[in-house]
Backbone as ProteinMPNN parsed JSONL, in Angstrom:
{"seq_chain_A": "MPHAPDQDAGAKGASPPSADTFENQILSLVPSLRRYSRSLAKSDSDGEDLLQDCVEKVLVRRSQWRGVNLRAWAFTIMTNLYRDRHRRITQHPSVEFNETLGLAADDVSGDPLEKTRLQNALNALTADHRSVLMLVVIEGYGYQDVADMLAIPIGTVMSRLSRARRQMMAHLAENNIVTLRRPK", "coords_chain_A": {"N_chain_A": [[223.11, 12.163, 116.876], [224.297, 9.946, 114.452], [227.232, 7.869, 114.631], [230.145, 7.936, 112.583], [230.996, 5.26, 110.306], [233.738, 4.611, 110.323], [234.609, 5.536, 112.794], [233.198, 3.884, 114.55], [234.276, 1.402, 113.851], [236.899, 1.82, 114.611], [236.598, 2.199, 117.357], [235.47, -0.224, 118.133], [237.504, -1.883, 117.348], [239.548, -1.666, 119.168], [240.227, -3.524, 121.302], [240.091, -6.129, 120.012], [242.322, -6.232, 118.073], [244.532, -6.896, 119.703], [243.813, -9.426, 120.485], [243.734, -10.666, 117.972], [246.407, -10.336, 117.315], [247.652, -11.877, 119.287], [246.578, -14.429, 118.694], [247.497, -14.659, 116.058], [250.232, -14.706, 116.528], [250.416, -17.12, 117.88], [249.571, -18.824, 115.829], [251.721, -18.481, 114.081], [253.65, -19.841, 115.455], [252.981, -22.493, 115.245], [254.202, -24.292, 113.239], [256.836, -24.749, 114.325], [256.164, -25.649, 116.866], [254.838, -27.968, 116.118], [256.932, -29.523, 115.019], [258.452, -29.906, 117.336], [256.607, -31.21, 119.005], [256.191, -33.608, 117.634], [258.721, -34.688, 117.771], [258.979, -35.157, 120.478], [256.842, -36.905, 121.022], [257.283, -39.096, 119.379], [255.72, -40.061, 117.328], [253.643, -39.239, 114.545], [250.838, -38.991, 114.888], [250.457, -38.955, 117.706], [252.003, -36.731, 118.202], [250.53, -34.75, 116.889], [248.248, -34.759, 118.49], [249.365, -33.874, 120.887], [250.228, -31.338, 120.066], [247.743, -30.112, 119.477], [246.556, -30.149, 122.023], [248.336, -28.479, 123.346], [248.106, -25.992, 121.97], [245.438, -25.46, 122.496], [245.524, -25.208, 125.298], [247.234, -23.004, 125.561], [245.664, -21.004, 124.391], [243.399, -21.039, 126.067], [244.501, -20.372, 128.503], [245.418, -17.813, 128.195], [245.26, -15.477, 129.714], [247.095, -15.923, 131.71], [249.534, -15.481, 130.63], [252.417, -13.536, 130.76], [253.231, -11.638, 129.01], [255.79, -11.782, 128.064], [258.015, -13.25, 125.906], [256.389, -15.232, 124.207], [256.81, -17.509, 122.686], [258.632, -19.116, 124.168], [257.003, -19.57, 126.377], [254.909, -21.078, 125.255], [256.346, -23.357, 124.383], [257.204, -24.313, 126.842], [254.765, -25.004, 128.008], [254.053, -27.075, 126.263], [256.118, -28.922, 126.763], [255.596, -29.531, 129.452], [253.021, -30.628, 129.207], [253.668, -32.904, 127.715], [255.32, -34.256, 129.55], [253.478, -34.743, 131.615], [251.64, -36.383, 130.264], [253.321, -38.515, 129.519], [254.056, -39.478, 132.024], [251.545, -40.304, 132.938], [250.995, -42.35, 131.089], [253.025, -44.196, 131.656], [252.274, -44.93, 134.211], [249.752, -45.972, 133.814], [249.572, -48.163, 131.649], [248.585, -48.846, 128.235], [247.174, -50.58, 125.404], [247.916, -49.824, 122.1], [246.983, -49.148, 118.706], [249.184, -49.666, 115.97], [251.453, -48.788, 113.272], [252.4, -51.161, 112.213], [250.316, -52.879, 112.036], [249.114, -52.266, 109.719], [247.297, -50.214, 109.55], [247.8, -47.574, 109.082], [248.585, -45.221, 106.529], [251.373, -45.409, 104.334], [254.124, -43.143, 104.367], [255.265, -41.498, 101.626], [256.897, -39.449, 100.949], [259.99, -37.717, 100.38], [263.259, -39.101, 101.237], [262.874, -42.216, 102.251], [264.556, -44.005, 103.628], [266.528, -42.403, 104.805], [264.953, -40.722, 106.374], [263.849, -42.597, 108.105], [266.171, -43.536, 109.378], [267.031, -41.203, 110.727], [264.799, -40.748, 112.341], [264.816, -43.086, 113.886], [267.248, -42.723, 115.207], [266.68, -40.411, 116.687], [264.576, -41.4, 118.249], [265.929, -43.212, 119.777], [267.102, -41.719, 121.707], [266.802, -40.518, 125.095], [263.845, -39.013, 126.513], [264.458, -36.602, 127.809], [266.992, -35.918, 126.73], [266.301, -35.731, 124.034], [264.426, -33.621, 124.011], [266.008, -31.412, 124.786], [267.886, -31.391, 122.678], [266.191, -30.88, 120.446], [265.117, -28.355, 121.12], [267.391, -26.707, 121.216], [268.923, -27.212, 118.822], [267.094, -27.49, 116.606], [264.968, -25.629, 117.087], [266.392, -23.415, 117.833], [266.875, -22.154, 120.309], [268.638, -20.551, 123.001], [271.016, -21.747, 125.461], [270.376, -20.876, 128.078], [267.702, -20.12, 127.801], [266.521, -22.615, 127.263], [267.147, -23.931, 129.614], [265.584, -22.446, 131.403], [263.005, -22.996, 130.376], [262.774, -25.775, 130.742], [263.229, -25.994, 133.385], [265.747, -26.663, 134.549], [269.26, -26.759, 135.478], [271.687, -24.755, 133.683], [274.064, -26.057, 133.087], [273.246, -28.703, 133.003], [271.694, -28.639, 130.723], [273.7, -28.223, 128.796], [275.251, -30.567, 129.114], [273.372, -32.579, 128.519], [272.789, -31.923, 125.879], [275.276, -32.337, 124.662], [275.627, -35.102, 125.11], [273.398, -36.052, 123.71], [274.003, -35.293, 121.079], [276.347, -36.827, 120.647], [275.29, -39.427, 120.906], [273.463, -39.431, 118.796], [275.239, -39.148, 116.592], [276.72, -41.51, 116.885], [274.728, -43.463, 116.572], [273.828, -42.927, 113.969], [276.197, -43.333, 112.571], [276.746, -46.064, 112.958], [274.716, -47.245, 111.549], [275.17, -46.509, 108.999], [275.347, -46.782, 105.533], [277.132, -46.025, 103.578], [280.517, -45.182, 103.874], [281.431, -42.358, 105.71], [283.838, -40.983, 105.855], [287.126, -41.43, 104.573], [289.064, -44.208, 105.625], [291.995, -43.814, 107.595]], "CA_chain_A": [[223.742, 12.062, 115.577], [224.989, 8.665, 114.352], [228.687, 7.886, 114.454], [230.644, 7.512, 111.269], [231.42, 3.861, 110.369], [235.161, 4.505, 110.662], [234.771, 5.717, 114.225], [232.725, 2.667, 115.201], [235.259, 0.344, 113.616], [238.071, 2.117, 115.434], [236.248, 1.976, 118.756], [235.303, -1.661, 118.324], [238.746, -2.569, 117.041], [240.585, -1.376, 120.153], [240.722, -4.719, 121.974], [240.318, -7.295, 119.147], [243.641, -6.414, 117.464], [245.448, -7.617, 120.582], [243.432, -10.84, 120.383], [244.23, -11.124, 116.677], [247.853, -10.395, 117.38], [247.995, -13.047, 120.096], [246.254, -15.62, 117.915], [248.417, -14.723, 114.919], [251.532, -15.131, 117.046], [250.289, -18.557, 118.138], [249.558, -19.482, 114.518], [253.07, -18.475, 113.513], [254.451, -20.808, 116.214], [252.496, -23.857, 115.023], [255.174, -25.207, 112.603], [257.918, -25.159, 115.232], [255.543, -26.466, 117.907], [254.552, -29.28, 115.518], [258.196, -30.275, 114.976], [258.827, -30.261, 118.699], [255.659, -32.198, 119.535], [256.446, -34.892, 116.982], [259.981, -35.247, 118.275], [258.739, -35.65, 121.83], [255.873, -37.992, 121.041], [257.822, -40.193, 118.573], [254.817, -40.449, 116.246], [252.919, -38.098, 114.0], [249.492, -38.862, 115.466], [250.6, -38.5, 119.094], [252.526, -35.376, 118.124], [249.418, -33.869, 116.55], [247.417, -34.653, 119.69], [250.097, -33.016, 121.815], [250.166, -29.983, 119.507], [246.391, -29.604, 119.659], [246.38, -29.884, 123.453], [249.171, -27.324, 123.698], [247.499, -24.769, 121.43], [244.214, -25.234, 123.263], [245.884, -24.73, 126.635], [247.775, -21.654, 125.404], [244.548, -20.092, 124.137], [242.538, -20.987, 127.244], [245.227, -19.726, 129.613], [246.02, -16.577, 127.685], [245.325, -14.485, 130.79], [248.241, -16.223, 132.559], [250.756, -15.081, 129.943], [252.917, -12.286, 131.325], [253.603, -10.706, 127.947], [257.204, -11.924, 127.764], [258.444, -14.438, 125.166], [255.278, -16.148, 123.972], [257.349, -18.763, 122.15], [259.16, -19.904, 125.287], [255.863, -19.952, 127.194], [254.212, -22.158, 124.549], [257.194, -24.549, 124.418], [257.179, -24.806, 128.218], [253.478, -25.671, 128.17], [254.098, -28.346, 125.537], [257.005, -29.819, 127.499], [254.884, -29.992, 130.646], [251.956, -31.53, 128.761], [254.292, -34.177, 127.351], [255.751, -34.93, 130.783], [252.281, -35.246, 132.298], [251.1, -37.491, 129.464], [254.28, -39.62, 129.619], [253.917, -39.997, 133.386], [250.258, -40.996, 132.974], [251.109, -43.569, 130.287], [253.855, -45.177, 132.357], [251.534, -45.405, 135.378], [248.57, -46.699, 133.343], [249.851, -48.565, 130.268], [247.464, -49.299, 127.416], [247.539, -51.133, 124.116], [247.536, -48.915, 121.034], [247.201, -49.605, 117.344], [250.386, -49.078, 115.399], [251.574, -48.885, 111.819], [252.705, -52.526, 111.788], [249.062, -53.567, 111.779], [248.656, -51.868, 108.401], [246.182, -49.291, 109.66], [248.206, -46.235, 108.663], [249.132, -45.142, 105.175], [252.808, -45.173, 104.307], [254.564, -41.824, 103.923], [256.131, -41.717, 100.474], [257.636, -38.228, 100.636], [261.389, -37.676, 100.771], [264.045, -40.33, 101.24], [262.354, -42.968, 103.388], [265.63, -44.608, 104.423], [267.156, -41.352, 105.612], [263.966, -40.302, 107.374], [263.762, -43.672, 109.094], [267.42, -43.534, 110.159], [267.0, -40.053, 111.634], [263.746, -40.969, 113.32], [265.299, -44.115, 114.813], [268.295, -42.12, 116.042], [266.005, -39.535, 117.652], [263.797, -42.224, 119.167], [266.851, -43.913, 120.665], [267.458, -40.796, 122.787], [265.818, -40.375, 126.167], [262.977, -37.843, 126.308], [265.183, -35.414, 128.274], [268.016, -35.578, 125.742], [265.627, -35.365, 122.794], [263.824, -32.293, 124.141], [267.087, -30.42, 124.764], [268.41, -31.36, 121.309], [265.22, -30.222, 119.567], [264.981, -26.939, 121.459], [268.614, -25.971, 120.887], [269.366, -27.385, 117.439], [266.042, -27.259, 115.625], [264.22, -24.406, 117.365], [267.337, -22.308, 117.931], [266.916, -21.497, 121.615], [269.904, -20.519, 123.711], [271.085, -22.666, 126.592], [269.671, -20.317, 129.231], [266.267, -20.211, 127.51], [266.124, -24.017, 127.429], [267.228, -24.209, 131.052], [264.402, -21.844, 132.018], [261.805, -23.71, 129.927], [262.721, -27.127, 131.298], [263.473, -25.863, 134.829], [266.961, -27.405, 134.894], [270.439, -25.889, 135.413], [272.264, -24.583, 132.349], [275.07, -27.112, 132.915], [272.518, -29.905, 132.62], [271.343, -28.447, 129.309], [274.905, -28.435, 127.982], [275.666, -31.973, 129.137], [272.375, -33.368, 127.783], [272.967, -31.643, 124.46], [276.498, -33.012, 124.235], [275.342, -36.544, 125.059], [272.437, -36.307, 122.627], [274.732, -35.207, 119.803], [277.217, -38.007, 120.527], [274.455, -40.604, 120.679], [272.948, -39.332, 117.423], [276.342, -39.448, 115.663], [277.05, -42.929, 116.993], [273.636, -44.24, 115.992], [273.836, -42.737, 112.513], [277.426, -43.918, 112.021], [276.669, -47.529, 112.949], [273.726, -47.648, 110.556], [275.499, -45.857, 107.74], [275.661, -47.72, 104.46], [278.315, -45.507, 102.908], [281.473, -44.618, 104.824], [281.43, -40.911, 105.618], [285.223, -40.536, 105.628], [288.063, -42.521, 104.23], [289.905, -44.655, 106.747], [293.376, -43.329, 107.492]], "C_chain_A": [[224.514, 10.745, 115.495], [226.476, 8.851, 114.126], [229.035, 7.452, 113.043], [231.122, 6.072, 111.375], [232.882, 3.705, 110.759], [235.38, 4.649, 112.156], [234.321, 4.475, 114.978], [233.735, 1.539, 115.049], [236.486, 0.561, 114.477], [237.798, 1.837, 116.894], [236.098, 0.486, 119.04], [236.614, -2.404, 118.157], [239.83, -2.375, 118.074], [241.107, -2.637, 120.838], [240.923, -5.914, 121.049], [241.68, -7.362, 118.475], [244.629, -7.126, 118.381], [245.125, -9.108, 120.563], [243.922, -11.41, 119.056], [245.736, -11.27, 116.704], [248.294, -11.623, 118.16], [247.745, -14.328, 119.302], [247.164, -15.77, 116.706], [249.809, -15.159, 115.362], [251.512, -16.628, 117.332], [250.304, -19.321, 116.821], [250.943, -19.527, 113.897], [253.991, -19.464, 114.233], [254.105, -22.259, 115.899], [253.519, -24.748, 114.31], [256.288, -25.662, 113.542], [257.361, -25.972, 116.4], [255.234, -27.866, 117.383], [255.82, -30.128, 115.464], [258.565, -30.778, 116.364], [257.903, -31.337, 119.256], [255.897, -33.57, 118.918], [257.743, -35.517, 117.477], [259.808, -35.791, 119.694], [257.891, -36.916, 121.816], [256.318, -39.218, 120.26], [256.866, -40.7, 117.506], [254.037, -39.219, 115.799], [251.561, -37.908, 114.673], [249.55, -38.39, 116.919], [251.123, -37.071, 119.138], [251.432, -34.376, 117.8], [248.482, -33.688, 117.739], [248.065, -33.711, 120.707], [250.059, -31.562, 121.354], [248.794, -29.369, 119.757], [246.131, -29.27, 121.128], [247.145, -28.647, 123.885], [248.529, -26.026, 123.221], [246.217, -24.443, 122.193], [244.533, -24.644, 124.637], [246.429, -23.308, 126.582], [246.631, -20.655, 125.223], [243.645, -19.947, 125.361], [243.206, -20.208, 128.373], [245.93, -18.443, 129.197], [246.193, -15.539, 128.792], [246.528, -14.714, 131.712], [249.569, -15.819, 131.924], [251.16, -13.699, 130.416], [253.379, -11.293, 130.272], [255.063, -10.788, 127.552], [257.437, -13.263, 127.071], [257.35, -15.514, 125.06], [255.774, -17.51, 123.498], [257.857, -19.668, 123.273], [258.019, -20.396, 126.177], [255.13, -21.129, 126.563], [255.029, -23.455, 124.587], [257.229, -25.151, 125.827], [255.874, -25.55, 128.49], [253.502, -27.027, 127.483], [254.974, -29.363, 126.27], [256.3, -30.382, 128.722], [253.733, -30.922, 130.297], [252.53, -32.9, 128.412], [254.704, -34.945, 128.602], [254.564, -35.516, 131.53], [251.719, -36.464, 131.579], [252.0, -38.724, 129.587], [254.18, -40.277, 130.998], [252.626, -40.807, 133.502], [250.332, -42.331, 132.224], [251.936, -44.623, 131.011], [253.145, -45.723, 133.587], [250.342, -46.261, 134.983], [248.782, -47.113, 131.891], [248.59, -49.051, 129.547], [248.004, -49.834, 126.092], [247.038, -50.174, 123.042], [247.756, -49.576, 119.689], [248.462, -48.958, 116.82], [250.446, -49.346, 113.905], [251.86, -50.306, 111.349], [251.446, -53.339, 111.526], [248.472, -53.187, 110.42], [247.497, -50.894, 108.435], [246.528, -47.884, 109.191], [248.782, -46.292, 107.259], [250.625, -44.838, 105.258], [253.109, -43.77, 103.795], [255.563, -42.03, 102.794], [256.939, -40.471, 100.111], [259.08, -38.324, 101.123], [262.082, -39.02, 100.652], [263.625, -41.159, 102.452], [263.445, -43.596, 104.247], [266.272, -43.578, 105.341], [266.212, -40.887, 106.717], [263.865, -41.343, 108.485], [264.997, -43.708, 109.978], [267.42, -42.391, 111.173], [265.955, -40.245, 112.727], [264.167, -42.024, 114.341], [266.367, -43.564, 115.748], [267.673, -41.197, 117.088], [265.24, -40.346, 118.69], [264.677, -42.996, 120.142], [267.271, -43.03, 121.844], [266.395, -40.837, 123.876], [265.005, -39.113, 125.896], [263.698, -36.555, 126.726], [266.226, -34.966, 127.259], [267.377, -35.08, 124.448], [265.037, -33.955, 122.884], [264.887, -31.204, 124.118], [267.651, -30.273, 123.349], [267.466, -30.594, 120.377], [265.126, -28.729, 119.858], [266.203, -26.131, 121.059], [268.905, -26.025, 119.391], [268.288, -27.002, 116.425], [265.338, -25.921, 115.849], [265.113, -23.192, 117.604], [267.36, -21.56, 119.256], [268.324, -21.539, 122.187], [269.846, -21.442, 124.921], [270.276, -22.161, 127.786], [268.161, -20.381, 129.023], [265.759, -21.635, 127.736], [266.146, -24.391, 128.907], [265.998, -23.655, 131.771], [263.135, -22.61, 131.644], [261.654, -25.065, 130.592], [262.958, -27.161, 132.802], [264.628, -26.757, 135.285], [268.136, -26.44, 134.832], [271.023, -25.838, 133.991], [273.337, -25.634, 132.059], [274.431, -28.43, 132.494], [272.099, -29.827, 131.159], [272.548, -28.762, 128.434], [275.322, -29.898, 127.968], [274.676, -32.857, 128.382], [272.515, -33.155, 126.272], [274.186, -32.367, 123.916], [276.267, -34.517, 124.108], [274.395, -36.89, 123.918], [273.132, -36.262, 121.268], [275.63, -36.428, 119.595], [276.416, -39.265, 120.229], [273.88, -40.602, 119.262], [274.034, -39.702, 116.414], [276.68, -40.932, 115.694], [275.972, -43.794, 116.337], [273.625, -44.122, 114.475], [275.075, -43.364, 111.876], [277.338, -45.445, 111.95], [275.671, -48.044, 111.917], [273.993, -47.052, 109.18], [275.917, -46.898, 106.707], [276.955, -47.315, 103.775], [279.236, -44.884, 103.955], [281.539, -43.115, 104.613], [282.823, -40.366, 105.319], [286.084, -41.731, 105.286], [288.842, -42.927, 105.453], [291.341, -44.209, 106.536], [294.354, -44.409, 107.818]], "O_chain_A": [[225.312, 10.452, 116.385], [226.925, 9.827, 113.526], [228.302, 6.697, 112.405], [231.614, 5.678, 112.433], [233.231, 2.755, 111.459], [236.232, 3.971, 112.73], [234.974, 4.053, 115.933], [234.015, 0.81, 116.001], [237.052, -0.391, 115.014], [238.654, 1.301, 117.6], [236.553, -0.002, 120.075], [236.812, -3.454, 118.769], [240.941, -2.872, 117.888], [242.321, -2.808, 120.947], [241.864, -6.676, 121.274], [242.189, -8.469, 118.303], [245.476, -7.881, 117.904], [246.021, -9.95, 120.617], [244.464, -12.514, 119.018], [246.277, -12.236, 116.165], [249.209, -12.332, 117.741], [248.604, -15.207, 119.247], [247.562, -16.883, 116.363], [250.487, -15.899, 114.649], [252.486, -17.326, 117.054], [250.973, -20.347, 116.705], [251.3, -20.513, 113.252], [255.007, -19.878, 113.674], [254.863, -23.163, 116.251], [253.7, -25.887, 114.739], [256.645, -26.84, 113.551], [258.023, -26.894, 116.876], [255.355, -28.844, 118.121], [255.798, -31.307, 115.818], [258.944, -31.937, 116.538], [258.364, -32.273, 119.908], [255.812, -34.584, 119.61], [257.846, -36.739, 117.587], [260.434, -36.787, 120.057], [258.193, -37.881, 122.517], [255.765, -40.298, 120.468], [257.175, -41.684, 116.834], [253.807, -38.289, 116.572], [251.179, -36.781, 114.992], [248.777, -37.519, 117.318], [250.734, -36.289, 120.006], [251.4, -33.281, 118.362], [247.978, -32.589, 117.971], [247.399, -32.866, 121.305], [249.877, -30.657, 122.168], [248.698, -28.224, 120.201], [245.552, -28.229, 121.438], [246.658, -27.859, 124.696], [248.423, -25.067, 123.986], [245.949, -23.28, 122.497], [243.885, -23.695, 125.079], [246.126, -22.494, 127.455], [246.634, -19.585, 125.833], [243.177, -18.848, 125.657], [242.545, -19.475, 129.108], [246.93, -18.05, 129.797], [247.177, -14.8, 128.797], [246.939, -13.796, 132.421], [250.604, -15.813, 132.589], [250.331, -12.79, 130.467], [253.868, -10.216, 130.61], [255.539, -9.953, 126.783], [257.08, -14.307, 127.617], [257.393, -16.546, 125.729], [255.217, -18.543, 123.869], [257.535, -20.856, 123.311], [258.066, -21.52, 126.677], [254.767, -22.077, 127.259], [254.47, -24.531, 124.8], [257.278, -26.372, 125.977], [255.877, -26.602, 129.128], [253.031, -28.017, 128.041], [254.608, -30.533, 126.382], [256.395, -31.577, 129.0], [253.489, -31.899, 131.005], [251.957, -33.931, 128.765], [254.463, -36.148, 128.703], [254.625, -36.644, 132.02], [251.364, -37.458, 132.212], [251.509, -39.842, 129.741], [254.216, -41.503, 131.108], [252.621, -41.881, 134.103], [249.784, -43.332, 132.687], [251.596, -45.806, 130.989], [253.384, -46.866, 133.974], [249.956, -47.17, 135.718], [248.231, -46.484, 130.988], [247.666, -49.586, 130.159], [249.147, -49.569, 125.718], [245.879, -49.758, 123.065], [248.608, -50.453, 119.546], [248.78, -47.826, 117.184], [249.598, -50.043, 113.348], [251.589, -50.63, 110.193], [251.502, -54.376, 110.864], [247.443, -53.729, 110.017], [246.779, -50.759, 107.444], [245.63, -47.085, 108.929], [249.388, -47.286, 106.858], [251.077, -44.105, 106.137], [252.43, -43.269, 102.899], [256.598, -42.668, 102.989], [257.597, -40.445, 99.071], [259.356, -38.938, 102.154], [261.559, -39.955, 100.046], [263.995, -40.823, 103.577], [263.284, -43.71, 105.462], [266.527, -43.852, 106.514], [266.63, -40.685, 107.857], [263.803, -40.998, 109.665], [264.89, -43.889, 111.191], [267.768, -42.586, 112.338], [266.2, -39.94, 113.894], [263.903, -41.871, 115.534], [266.394, -43.892, 116.934], [268.091, -41.201, 118.246], [265.255, -40.015, 119.876], [264.219, -43.391, 121.215], [267.743, -43.537, 122.862], [265.233, -41.151, 123.615], [265.433, -38.246, 125.133], [263.56, -35.528, 126.062], [266.336, -33.777, 126.96], [267.857, -34.123, 123.839], [265.14, -33.18, 121.932], [264.684, -30.167, 123.486], [267.868, -29.157, 122.878], [267.914, -29.748, 119.604], [265.061, -27.923, 118.93], [266.073, -24.992, 120.61], [269.111, -24.987, 118.763], [268.562, -26.259, 115.483], [265.135, -25.163, 114.9], [264.634, -22.059, 117.58], [267.831, -20.424, 119.305], [269.101, -22.447, 121.895], [268.772, -21.862, 125.35], [269.57, -22.937, 128.431], [267.418, -20.665, 129.963], [264.699, -21.836, 128.327], [265.255, -25.091, 129.388], [265.436, -24.316, 132.644], [262.283, -22.849, 132.5], [260.55, -25.464, 130.963], [262.897, -28.222, 133.423], [264.515, -27.501, 136.259], [268.028, -25.394, 134.192], [270.861, -26.774, 133.208], [273.501, -26.053, 130.914], [275.013, -29.186, 131.716], [272.142, -30.826, 130.44], [272.43, -29.485, 127.445], [275.707, -30.42, 126.922], [275.084, -33.783, 127.682], [272.376, -34.095, 125.488], [274.135, -32.947, 122.831], [276.665, -35.131, 123.118], [274.571, -37.903, 123.241], [272.874, -37.103, 120.408], [275.672, -36.995, 118.503], [276.816, -40.077, 119.395], [273.817, -41.644, 118.609], [273.787, -40.476, 115.489], [276.902, -41.543, 114.648], [276.285, -44.75, 115.628], [273.432, -45.117, 113.775], [275.003, -43.872, 110.758], [277.806, -46.048, 110.985], [275.788, -49.183, 111.464], [273.132, -47.091, 108.302], [276.735, -47.776, 106.982], [277.778, -48.164, 103.433], [278.779, -44.142, 104.824], [281.685, -42.644, 103.485], [282.957, -39.378, 104.597], [285.803, -42.87, 105.66], [289.244, -42.073, 106.243], [291.841, -44.227, 105.411], [295.563, -44.179, 107.783]]}, "name": "protein", "num_of_chains": 1, "seq": "MPHAPDQDAGAKGASPPSADTFENQILSLVPSLRRYSRSLAKSDSDGEDLLQDCVEKVLVRRSQWRGVNLRAWAFTIMTNLYRDRHRRITQHPSVEFNETLGLAADDVSGDPLEKTRLQNALNALTADHRSVLMLVVIEGYGYQDVADMLAIPIGTVMSRLSRARRQMMAHLAENNIVTLRRPK"}
């Protein structure tokens, strides 16, 4: 006797929902992973490459995920990919095309001066300071979570965050056109 279609769908659907759930969770992380990748890479194109590599690695290594905090696992993978790529670039430098050659289209969205100031301030930070700042301030992770993701002590997270904030404020203050507060 043939099975009813609902029974077949239920039997077939037993394992795919977990795959859909995993993939949907990864898809929901893409915006925050994109922000983080762009902040690490200092350019949109390199950030997109880093994001793509991270998502690919997360999907390929799904079996290695222990079922705890997928977001932290994905951010750790991205951080490690960036470190590996940065190490490779410093050991084997290459010449790349850049926007000054006129090969990229200008971004006309938002306030270009403010975006440029913020981007310059972020780019002035070291990669270690920038990653801690982005994970705590933008992504909302706690100090202990960031310490675990970056494999550093929690005190190092706090000191890097403090230094990153001070450097950002100093960089933005020196390039400020309008005085933020009245002189006393």
